C-alpha positions in Angstrom: -0.9 41.4 9.3 -4.1 39.4 9.3 -4.1 35.8 10.4 -4.9 33.4 7.6 -7.9 31.1 8.2 -9.1 28.5 5.8 -12.4 29.1 4.1 -13.3 25.4 3.8 -12.9 22.5 6.2 -10.0 20.2 5.3 -11.1 16.9 3.7 -10.4 13.6 5.4 -7.0 12.2 4.4 -7.1 9.4 1.8 -6.0 6.1 3.1 -5.0 3.7 0.4 -2.9 0.5 0.3 0.3 2.2 1.4 2.2 -1.1 1.7 1.5 -1.9 -2.0 2.5 1.6 -3.1 5.7 1.4 -1.1 6.6 -2.0 -2.5 5.8 -0.8 -6.0 8.1 2.2 -5.7 10.9 0.2 -4.2 10.7 -2.3 -7.0 10.8 0.5 -9.6 14.0 1.9 -8.0 15.6 -1.6 -7.8 14.8 -2.3 -11.5 16.2 1.1 -12.5 19.4 0.3 -10.5 19.8 -3.1 -12.1 19.1 -1.8 -15.6 21.7 0.9 -15.2 24.4 -1.3 -13.6 25.7 -2.8 -16.9 26.2 0.7 -18.3 28.2 1.9 -15.3 31.2 2.6 -17.5 29.1 4.8 -19.8 27.8 6.8 -16.9 31.3 7.1 -15.4 32.8 8.5 -18.6 30.1 11.2 -18.7 30.2 12.0 -15.0 26.7 10.7 -14.4 27.4 7.9 -11.9 25.1 9.6 -9.4 22.2 8.3 -11.5 23.1 4.7 -10.5 23.7 5.6 -6.9 20.5 7.5 -6.7 18.6 4.4 -7.7 20.4 2.3 -5.1 19.6 4.9 -2.5 16.0 4.9 -3.5 15.9 1.1 -3.2 17.5 1.3 0.3 15.0 3.9 1.4 12.2 1.9 -0.1 13.2 -1.1 1.9 13.2 1.0 5.1 9.8 2.4 4.0 8.3 -1.1 3.6 9.4 -1.9 7.1 8.0 1.4 8.4 4.6 1.3 6.8 4.1 -2.4 7.8 4.7 -1.4 11.4 2.4 1.6 11.1 -0.4 -0.4 9.6 0.0 -3.0 12.4 -0.1 -0.3 15.0 -3.2 1.3 13.5 -5.0 -2.1 13.4 -3.9 -2.8 17.0 -5.2 0.5 18.1 -8.5 0.1 16.2 -9.0 -3.3 17.8 -8.3 -2.0 21.3 -10.8 0.9 20.8 -13.5 -1.5 19.5 -12.9 -3.8 22.5 -13.1 -0.9 24.9 -16.3 0.3 23.3 -17.8 -3.2 23.5 -16.9 -3.5 27.1 -18.4 -0.1 27.9 -21.6 -1.1 26.1 -21.8 -4.3 28.1 -21.2 -2.4 31.3 -23.9 0.2 30.5 -26.5 -2.5 29.8 -25.8 -4.2 33.1 -26.6 -1.2 35.2 
């Protein structure tokens, strides 16, 4: 069996506003949960209450996701700042010698 190797170099990953996307998705799940809540009896009669609880689970996971991506963005910014500071210090040290 031959080992698979890619023919093209992988593109750089797209970095968007992940915090806004996560908040938007969480809001959609929360709105869907609240919109279905008045019809809980209808869902219960037909055996579809999992639709309601799926929306609640999506909302809960979204809240966790917001917390997670905010910490991730802060860590990336902190790391970027530390790298820039180290590069600036190295440049100053090189120019002194």
